[in-house]
N, C-alpha and C positions, 0 to 999 in steps of 0.2 A: 427593528431588531429581527434578524433572520432566525427561522426555527432551527432546532437541533438537526432535524433531518435534512434541511436545506444546506446547513453547514457541512454535513457529511457528504452530500452530493458534490458540493464545491471541492472538498478534499479529494473526492474520486476523480474530478477533472484534473487536478494537479498530479495525482497519482498516474493517470493515463498519459500525461505529458512526460513524466519521468520514465514510464515504461516504453514509450515511443523512443526516447533518447537511448535507453538501454538496448532496444532493438537495433538502432542505428549503430551503436558501438559494437554490438555483436556482429552485425553485417560487415563493418569495417575490419574487425579482427579476422573474421572468416575469410574475407577477401585478401588477406595478407598484410593489412595495415598494421603499423606498430600499435602496441597496446597502450591506450591512453590512461595510464595509471592514475593521474591526478583527477581527471574527469570521472573515471570509474569510482574512485574513492569517495568523491563528493556525492555522487549519485547513490551509491550503496549506503553511505551515511544517512542520506535522506530516507531511504527505504528502512533502514534499521532504526534511526532515532525518531523519525516522525511517523512513517506509515505503520511500522510494526509496534513501536513502543507507545505511540499516542493514538493514532487513528484506530488501529485494530483494538486497542484496549477500550476506547470509547464504545465500540460496538460490543466487545466481549463482556465488559463489566457493567455497562449501562443499558444498551439498546437490546441486545439479544435476551438477557434475562427478562426484560419487560415484555418482549414478545412471547417468551415461553410462559409467563404468568397469565397474560391477558389474551393470548391467541388460542387458536384451536390446536388439536393434537398435531395436525399437519404443519401448522406454523411453528410449533415447538420443535418438530422434526427439522424444519428448515433452519432454525436457530442452531441445532446440533450440527447440521451439515456445514453451515457457515463457519462454525468454530473449528471443525475438522479441516476445512479448506485453509483457514488462517494458519493453523498449525503446520500444514504441509508447506505453505508459502514461507513460513519462518524457517523451516528446515532447509529449504532451497536457498533462501537468503544467506544462511550461515555457510553454505557451500560456496556461494559467490564471494563472500567476504575473503575467502582464501586467496583471491586474485587481486586484492586491493592495491598492494604496492610491491610488485615483484622486483627482484634485483636485476632488472633487465627485461628484455622482451620474453614472451612466452614461448615455450617449445611447441612443436606441432601438436603434441598430445594435450598440453595445457590449453592451447587455442581451441581445440575441438571440445574439450570439456567445458571451458568457459562458455563457448557459444551455445552448446546444448543446455547447460544449466541456466544461462540467461534466458533462453527461449522458453524453457519449461517454467521458470519462475514467472516470466511475463504472461504466459498463457494462463497459469493458475490465478495470478492476481487479477487479470482482466476478466476471466470468467467469474470470479468471486465478486468483483465490483459490479459487473453487469447484473448478476443475480441479486445483489443488494439493492441496486437502483430499480430493478424491475419488480422485485417481489418483497424484499425486506422493508425498505423505507416506506413504500405505499401502505403496507400492512401496519407498520408502526403508527402512521398517521391515522389509520382507520380504527385500530383496536385498542391502542393505549390511550387511556383518558388524558386529556390535556392537563388536568391537575397533577397527574402522576409524572408529567414531563416538566413541571415547573423548575425543578432543581437540576435539570440536565445541563444547562449552560454552565452552571457553577461546577458541576462534576467534570465537564469537558475541560474547563479552564484549569482545574486542579490537575487533571491528568497530563496536560500540556505545559504545566508551569516550569518544568526544568529546561525547556529549550524553545527555539523559535516556533511560532504558530505557522499555519499554512501560508500566510502572507509573507512572513519572514523567510520561509523556505523558498517561496516563489522568487523572491528577490535574490537569494543566494544562487538559485539554480538558473536564473534568466540567461546568463551568458552561455552556460553549458547547453541549455535547451535550444538556444539559437544556433550553436555550433553543430548540434546533432539532429537537426530537423531533416 
């Protein structure tokens, strides 16, 4: 059985693949290509329904509070910074959702706005995932006692019970990810 932090790292890998596809879509739109509404809708649904609603909640409701309790003041500050970064990403995601299913192609202004928002969202999410992989998760493994992490798998399953898990999303996204490599 994989540890909770290893599970989060694996989810970060899928998240990065989704962000790469979003970057390819943004480049396509910026280059004058037609807006791929169906692909964008599926990808943004993944970000909304899994990344934001499940993955980030695992961190915000389970992992970050544990770091704040067991870690140093600097580590508690890191937890606060990560929560703020997640909130910013969520706000950017809401802006992107406005572009899910347009009634035709985007205007020049909408194209520019979509591209800028997609790139800003991607940069925020990648910076946050990198910070989590480099600082948060190693510190969790170091400072949170193993017996305090015993219930994390059950808590993670409960948070993700309403929809597909990472493997289910990977299967749904596979054709899209292949198209937008």
